[in-house]
C-alpha positions in Angstrom: -14.9 -4.7 -0.4 -13.1 -3.8 -3.6 -10.0 -1.6 -3.8 -9.7 0.1 -7.2 -6.3 1.2 -8.5 -6.9 3.4 -11.6 -3.9 3.8 -13.9 -3.5 6.2 -16.8 -0.5 4.5 -18.4 0.3 1.1 -19.9 -0.1 -2.2 -18.0 2.8 -3.0 -15.8 3.4 -5.8 -13.3 4.2 -3.2 -10.7 0.5 -2.2 -10.8 -0.5 -5.6 -9.4 2.3 -5.4 -6.7 1.0 -1.9 -5.7 -2.6 -3.2 -5.4 -1.4 -6.3 -3.4 0.3 -3.9 -1.0 -2.9 -2.0 -0.5 -4.8 -5.1 0.3 -2.1 -6.2 2.7 -1.6 -2.9 4.5 -5.1 -1.4 4.6 -6.2 -3.4 7.6 -3.2 -2.2 9.6 -4.2 1.5 9.0 -7.9 0.9 9.4 -8.5 -1.9 12.0 -12.2 -2.1 11.1 -11.1 -3.7 7.8 -9.4 -6.6 9.6 -11.3 -9.8 8.7 -13.2 -8.2 5.9 -12.9 -9.9 2.5 -11.2 -7.5 0.1 -10.3 -7.8 -3.6 -8.4 -5.5 -5.8 -9.0 -4.3 -9.3 -6.5 -2.5 -11.5 -8.4 -0.4 -14.0 -6.7 1.3 -17.0 -8.2 4.4 -18.4 -6.8 3.6 -21.9 -9.3 0.7 -22.2 -6.9 -2.1 -21.3 -8.4 -4.9 -19.4 -9.3 -4.8 -15.7 -6.9 -6.9 -13.7 -8.2 -8.7 -10.6 -6.1 -9.1 -7.5 -7.5 -11.8 -5.1 -6.5 -12.3 -1.4 -4.9 -15.6 -2.3 -2.5 -13.8 -4.6 -0.9 -12.4 -1.5 1.2 -15.5 -0.7 3.8 -16.1 2.1 6.6 -15.0 -0.2 4.9 -11.7 -1.0 4.2 -11.1 2.7 7.9 -11.8 3.6 9.2 -9.4 0.9 6.8 -6.7 2.0 8.0 -7.1 5.6 11.6 -7.1 4.5 11.2 -3.8 2.6 9.2 -2.2 5.5 12.0 -3.2 7.9 14.6 -1.6 5.6 12.5 1.6 5.4 12.2 2.0 9.1 15.8 1.0 10.0 17.8 3.6 11.9 21.0 3.0 9.9 21.3 4.4 6.4 21.1 2.0 3.5 24.2 1.5 1.5 24.4 3.6 -1.7 25.0 2.1 -5.1 25.5 5.2 -7.3 24.7 4.5 -10.9 24.3 7.0 -13.8 21.0 5.6 -14.9 19.5 5.8 -11.4 21.1 9.1 -10.3 19.6 10.7 -13.4 16.1 10.4 -11.9 17.0 11.2 -8.3 15.9 14.5 -6.9 18.6 14.6 -4.2 21.3 17.1 -5.1 25.0 16.3 -5.3 25.5 18.6 -2.3 23.3 16.3 -0.2 24.5 13.1 -1.8 28.3 13.1 -2.5 28.0 9.6 -4.0 25.8 10.9 -6.8 27.2 10.3 -10.3 26.5 12.1 -13.5 24.4 10.4 -16.2 27.2 10.5 -18.9 30.2 10.4 -16.6 30.7 14.1 -16.5 30.3 16.1 -13.3 27.5 18.3 -14.6 24.2 16.7 -13.5 21.3 18.5 -15.0 18.5 19.5 -12.7 15.2 17.7 -13.5 12.1 19.8 -13.7 9.0 18.0 -12.3 
């Protein structure tokens, strides 16, 4: 079975990570996929090369990191906040809901981002 990830932007290493996560997690969501051989292909619409993701690319370290992040996401305690102007600029959470939020240029006026 081949899992295709089609991207409209430039090549990024995170595209491979995303495809690895699909290959790792799909059998948990659809048990009939357990034991089936799956490969991933990242396809870029701008004509960039197709990148192949093989099952052996999902090594023990990748599995450990994926489990670590999944555990953090399902934890009952809130994660610590590290407010940073560069990160807060892209966050959709308002200052009212996140008192730790900081303005991009050090001023208190954080512009709303239109998506």
